[in-house]
C-alpha positions in Angstrom: 31.6 40.3 25.8 34.9 38.4 25.4 35.2 37.2 29.0 33.5 33.9 30.1 32.6 35.7 33.3 30.5 38.1 31.3 28.3 35.5 29.9 24.8 35.8 31.3 23.2 33.1 33.3 20.4 31.0 31.7 17.9 32.2 34.3 18.5 35.8 33.3 18.3 35.1 29.6 14.9 33.3 29.7 13.4 36.3 31.7 14.1 38.6 28.8 10.9 40.2 27.4 11.9 38.9 24.0 10.8 35.5 25.1 7.4 36.7 26.6 4.7 34.1 25.7 7.3 31.5 24.5 7.6 27.9 25.7 9.8 28.3 28.8 11.2 24.8 28.5 12.1 25.2 24.9 13.7 28.4 25.5 15.8 27.0 28.3 16.9 24.2 26.3 18.0 26.5 23.4 19.7 29.0 25.7 21.9 26.4 27.1 22.7 25.1 23.7 23.5 28.6 22.4 25.5 29.6 25.5 27.7 26.5 25.0 28.4 27.5 21.5 29.2 31.1 22.6 31.7 29.8 25.2 33.4 27.6 22.7 33.8 30.5 20.3 35.1 32.8 22.9 37.8 30.2 24.0 38.7 29.0 20.5 38.2 32.1 18.4 38.4 35.1 20.9 35.1 36.0 19.7 32.9 39.0 20.9 29.1 38.7 21.6 26.8 41.2 22.9 23.8 40.2 25.0 21.4 41.1 22.0 23.3 38.8 19.7 22.8 35.9 22.1 19.1 36.7 22.4 18.8 36.9 18.5 20.6 33.5 18.1 18.1 31.9 20.6 15.2 33.6 18.9 16.4 32.3 15.5 16.8 28.8 16.8 13.3 29.0 18.4 11.6 30.1 15.2 13.4 27.5 13.2 12.2 24.8 15.7 8.5 26.1 15.3 8.7 26.0 11.5 7.5 22.6 10.2 10.3 20.7 8.4 7.5 19.0 6.4 6.4 21.5 3.8 4.3 21.6 0.6 6.4 21.5 -2.6 5.6 21.8 -6.3 6.4 18.5 -8.0 7.7 19.2 -11.5 9.8 16.2 -11.7 7.3 14.3 -13.9 7.4 11.3 -11.6 3.8 10.9 -10.4 4.5 8.5 -7.6 7.5 10.3 -6.2 8.7 8.4 -3.2 10.7 11.4 -1.8 7.9 13.7 -2.4 5.3 11.6 -0.5 4.1 9.4 -3.3 0.3 9.7 -4.1 -1.6 13.0 -3.5 -4.9 12.9 -1.8 -7.7 15.0 -3.6 -9.2 17.7 -1.5 -12.7 16.3 -2.1 -11.5 13.0 -0.7 -10.2 14.6 2.4 -13.6 16.7 2.7 -15.5 13.6 2.6 -13.5 12.0 5.3 -13.2 15.1 7.5 -16.3 14.6 9.6 -15.1 11.1 10.8 -11.5 12.3 11.1 -12.3 15.4 13.2 -15.0 14.0 15.5 -16.0 10.8 17.3 -16.8 7.8 15.1 -17.9 4.2 15.4 -14.4 2.9 14.6 -14.9 0.0 16.9 -18.5 0.3 17.9 -21.5 -1.6 16.5 -24.3 1.0 16.0 -26.9 -1.9 15.5 -26.1 -3.9 18.6 -24.5 -1.3 20.9 -21.5 -3.7 21.4 -17.8 -3.5 20.5 -17.1 -3.6 16.7 -14.0 -4.2 14.6 -12.3 -1.5 12.7 -11.5 -3.8 9.9 -15.0 -5.1 9.0 -16.3 -2.1 6.9 -13.0 -1.3 5.0 -12.1 -5.1 4.6 -15.5 -5.8 3.0 -15.3 -2.7 0.6 -11.8 -3.6 -0.6 -12.7 -7.2 -1.0 -15.7 -6.4 -3.1 -13.8 -3.9 -5.2 -11.1 -6.4 -6.0 -13.2 -9.6 -6.1 -11.6 -11.4 -3.1 -13.3 -13.0 -0.2 -12.0 -10.7 2.5 -9.3 -8.1 3.2 -7.3 -6.3 6.0 -5.3 -3.2 6.1 -1.9 -2.6 7.9 0.4 0.6 8.1 2.4 -0.3 4.9 3.2 -3.2 2.6 6.4 -4.1 4.4 4.2 -4.7 7.4 1.8 -6.8 5.4 4.7 -9.1 4.2 5.9 -9.5 7.8 2.4 -10.1 9.2 1.7 -12.8 6.5 5.0 -14.7 7.0 4.9 -14.4 10.8 1.3 -15.7 10.9 1.6 -18.6 8.5 5.4 -19.6 8.3 7.1 -18.9 11.7 9.5 -21.6 12.4 8.9 -23.3 9.0 10.2 -23.0 5.4 9.1 -20.6 2.7 9.9 -21.4 -1.0 10.7 -18.4 -3.1 12.5 -18.0 -6.5 16.1 -16.6 -6.4 15.2 -14.1 -9.0 12.5 -12.6 -6.6 14.8 -11.9 -3.6 14.5 -8.3 -4.1 15.5 -5.1 -2.2 13.3 -2.0 -2.4 13.8 1.5 -1.0 15.1 1.9 2.5 17.2 -1.3 2.2 14.0 -3.4 2.7 15.3 -6.9 1.7 12.9 -9.7 1.3 15.3 -12.4 2.7 15.9 -10.3 5.8 12.2 -9.6 6.3 11.5 -13.4 6.1 14.3 -14.1 8.7 12.8 -11.4 11.0 9.4 -12.9 10.6 10.8 -16.1 12.0 10.6 -18.3 9.0 13.4 -20.1 6.9 14.1 -19.2 3.4 14.3 -21.9 0.8 15.6 -20.5 -2.5 14.7 -22.2 -5.7 15.7 -21.8 -9.4 18.3 -19.4 -10.7 18.4 -15.6 -11.0 17.0 -15.5 -14.5 15.1 -18.8 -14.6 12.7 -20.4 -12.3 10.3 -23.2 -13.3 7.4 -24.8 -11.6 9.3 -28.0 -11.1 11.8 -26.0 -8.9 9.0 -25.3 -6.5 7.7 -28.9 -6.6 11.1 -30.4 -5.8 11.6 -27.9 -2.9 8.5 -28.9 -1.1 9.0 -30.8 2.1 7.1 -31.6 5.3 8.5 -28.5 6.8 7.2 -26.2 4.0 4.6 -23.6 5.0 4.2 -21.3 2.1 4.9 -20.9 -1.6 5.8 -17.1 -2.0 6.1 -15.1 -5.2 7.4 -11.4 -5.2 6.7 -9.1 -8.0 9.9 -7.4 -9.3 8.2 -4.0 -9.4 11.5 -1.9 -9.3 13.6 -3.8 -11.8 13.1 -6.3 -14.6 14.9 -9.2 -16.0 14.7 -9.4 -19.9 16.2 -11.9 -22.4 16.9 -15.5 -21.4 14.4 -15.7 -18.5 11.4 -17.5 -17.1 9.2 -17.3 -14.1 6.2 -19.0 -12.7 2.9 -17.1 -12.9 1.0 -16.6 -9.5 -1.9 -18.6 -10.7 0.4 -21.6 -11.6 1.9 -21.3 -8.1 -1.6 -21.2 -6.7 -2.6 -24.5 -8.3 0.6 -26.1 -6.9 -0.3 -24.8 -3.5 -3.8 -26.1 -3.7 -2.5 -29.5 -4.8 0.0 -29.7 -2.0 -2.4 -28.2 0.7 0.0 -25.2 1.1 -0.7 -21.5 1.2 0.5 -19.3 -1.8 1.2 -15.7 -1.2 2.0 -13.0 -3.7 3.8 -9.8 -2.6 2.5 -7.7 -5.4 4.0 -4.4 -4.2 2.0 -2.0 -6.2 -1.6 -3.0 -7.1 -3.9 -1.0 -9.2 -7.6 -0.8 -10.0 -9.0 -0.3 -13.5 -7.0 0.4 -16.6 -3.6 2.3 -16.9 -2.8 4.5 -20.0 0.1 4.2 -22.4 0.1 0.3 -22.1 1.5 0.6 -18.6 -0.5 -2.3 -17.5 0.9 -4.6 -20.2 2.4 -7.7 -18.7 1.7 -6.3 -15.3 -0.1 -8.5 -12.7 -3.8 -7.5 -12.5 -5.6 -8.1 -9.3 -8.7 -9.0 -11.2 -6.9 -12.1 -12.4 -5.4 -13.2 -9.1 -8.6 -14.1 -7.3 -7.5 -17.9 -7.0 -4.3 -16.8 -5.0 -4.5 -17.5 -1.3 -3.1 -14.1 -0.3 -2.0 -11.0 -2.1 -0.6 -7.8 -0.6 0.2 -4.4 -2.1 0.7 -0.7 -1.2 -2.2 1.7 -0.9 -0.2 4.8 -1.9 1.3 3.6 -5.1 -0.7 2.9 -8.2 -3.9 2.7 -6.2 -3.4 6.3 -5.6 -4.7 6.4 -1.9 -3.0 6.7 1.5 0.1 4.9 2.8 -1.0 1.4 4.0 -0.6 -2.3 3.2 -3.6 -4.0 1.9 -3.9 -7.8 2.2 -6.5 -9.5 0.2 -7.5 -13.3 0.0 -9.2 -16.2 1.4 -11.6 -15.4 4.3 -10.2 -17.9 6.6 -6.7 -16.8 6.1 -7.6 -13.1 6.7 -9.3 -14.2 9.9 -6.1 -15.8 11.2 -4.2 -12.6 10.3 -6.6 -10.6 12.4 -5.8 -12.9 15.5 -2.1 -12.3 15.2 -1.0 -10.2 18.2 1.3 -8.2 15.9 -1.6 -6.7 14.2 -2.2 -4.3 17.1 1.2 -2.9 16.5 0.6 -2.7 12.7 -2.9 -1.5 12.6 -4.1 1.7 11.0 -6.1 4.5 12.6 -9.3 6.3 11.8 -7.5 8.9 9.5 -6.0 6.1 7.3 -9.3 4.1 7.2 -11.4 6.9 6.4 -9.3 8.3 3.6 -8.8 4.8 2.2 -12.6 4.2 2.4 -13.3 7.4 0.5 -10.7 6.6 -2.2 -12.2 3.1 -2.6 -15.8 4.7 -2.9 -14.4 6.9 -5.7 -13.2 3.9 -7.6 -16.5 2.1 -7.1 -18.5 5.0 -8.2 -16.2 5.6 -11.2 -15.1 9.1 -9.9 -11.6 8.6 -11.2 -11.0 12.3 -11.3 -10.8 12.2 -7.6 -7.8 9.7 -7.6 -5.0 12.2 -8.3 -2.4 9.5 -9.2 -4.8 8.2 -12.0 -5.8 11.6 -13.2 -2.1 12.7 -13.5 -1.1 9.5 -15.3 -4.0 9.7 -17.8 -3.1 13.2 -19.0 -2.4 13.0 -22.7 0.6 14.9 -24.4 -2.0 17.3 -26.0 -3.4 18.3 -22.6 0.1 18.9 -21.3 1.1 21.0 -24.5 -2.1 23.1 -23.9 -0.9 23.6 -20.3 2.6 24.5 -21.4 1.1 27.2 -23.8 -1.1 28.6 -21.2 1.7 29.0 -18.6 3.9 30.6 -21.4 1.2 33.2 -22.2 1.3 34.2 -18.6 5.1 34.5 -18.3 7.2 37.6 -18.8 9.6 35.6 -20.9 8.2 32.3 -22.3 10.1 29.2 -21.8 11.2 26.5 -24.4 8.6 23.8 -24.6 10.3 20.4 -24.6 8.8 16.9 -25.4 10.1 14.4 -23.0 9.6 11.1 -21.2 9.2 10.3 -17.7 8.5 7.2 -15.3 5.5 6.3 -13.0 7.8 6.1 -9.9 7.2 4.5 -6.5 9.2 1.5 -7.4 6.7 0.5 -10.1 7.3 -0.2 -13.8 10.9 0.8 -14.1 11.3 -0.2 -17.8 8.2 1.7 -19.0 8.3 5.3 -20.0 5.4 7.6 -20.4 5.3 10.7 -22.8 5.3 14.1 -21.2 5.9 17.8 -21.8 8.2 20.1 -19.9 9.3 23.8 -19.8 13.0 24.2 -20.1 14.7 26.9 -18.1 17.6 28.6 -19.8 20.9 29.0 -18.2 23.0 26.9 -15.9 21.0 23.7 -15.2 22.5 23.1 -11.8 22.1 26.7 -10.6 18.6 26.9 -11.8 17.7 23.5 -10.0 19.1 25.1 -6.7 17.2 28.3 -7.3 13.9 26.8 -8.0 14.4 24.2 -5.0 14.7 27.1 -2.7 11.2 28.2 -3.9 10.0 24.7 -3.1 9.8 23.8 -6.9 11.3 20.5 -7.5 12.3 19.8 -11.2 14.9 17.6 -12.9 18.0 18.0 -15.0 18.1 16.3 -18.4 20.5 16.8 -21.2 22.1 19.8 -19.3 18.7 21.6 -19.1 16.6 22.2 -16.0 13.1 21.0 -16.8 9.8 21.6 -15.2 7.8 18.6 -16.3 4.2 19.5 -16.3 2.8 15.9 -15.9 3.0 16.3 -12.2 1.8 19.9 -11.8 -1.4 20.0 -9.8 -4.2 22.2 -11.2 -4.2 24.3 -8.0 -0.5 24.9 -8.4 -0.5 26.3 -11.9 -0.8 30.0 -10.9 1.7 29.5 -8.1 4.2 28.1 -10.6 3.5 31.1 -12.9 4.1 33.6 -10.1 7.5 31.8 -9.0 8.9 31.8 -12.6 8.0 35.5 -13.2 9.6 36.3 -9.8 12.8 34.3 -10.8 12.9 36.4 -14.0 12.9 39.6 -12.1 16.0 38.7 -10.2 
């Protein structure tokens, strides 16, 4: 058809047997969209369309709509906590243990002993507090929410003292100064970009000061002629001045990290005197996306009473998965924390994996010693050793080809690398299959 008068009506199209069993509302929406495009092409390009072509266009859009845009990929970038690839991976055993609660009714807010209403934060709060050695804890949907909740609860309408060198911006244009303003408090900067001393905080304190805030520079570092005030020093000052001190840690971890990654990194075990500390659950902790706030019991109690908490609260899925992850830590089942498992792999283990993969390839790939980063906005200046397979040929073209197969690698020194540090055990055979298929083409 090349005449606008020949274009079928929407009602006629949606009754076509090709759409039998389809959602009629979605088909109608897509039919209108496609018909508008057809009209435009007839007018502008003098195009011709058969009825079946229009049907096929609608079917194609329908199937695209039904395909989930969120798909599983193979992470061969070597970056363990890859922000764009959903950060930490949840082990299947952790998911299995949490499944009964997630897929059924539960006592999320019900006290089985008394038969009365319960609190969703009691159990998980106590577990986290015990694990890290704090008095109490609460969980919100991410660390940005944690920062906002803390500031809004304790410093709304008042001043917050923070070092100029810690006014950071993290991913997604999340800027500490703007969050402070949105939380309703007033920022009072002290020190300089590279040097802030304890006396800078002391001199900034006034009758309108509500909090002393420290922000961990997790995604960049200042080296050379620099100085900062440790969290525990700030805590002592806060105690002397009857002020709350708060440490936005960003990425907290439990236990030890390999390759000296934890050297000079703030350790939660050493921050027990700090009034409040917050960090992400899906970074170095290796659990689900959430913001964890630990600290003094009376302060956590006030956070629970803030009306904003209802907007920031986590559901049974997050609480259940976080609880099982924390149990794994407490029971020393570190192999169930995928982030820890991947980070602790030695270069020898990765070499053995590379050799195993090569033995199963039609054409073995070059084994390359390389270095990578933790990711997730953590430890930007610390590299960890890794082993990769280098795919011969045009690096850019190879990256595109593998990406189409949902294998995400990286380009380094004009080579496309498949970094094995982040290859999950269950994905090894799939990678071998994909590489062999690519070789055949």
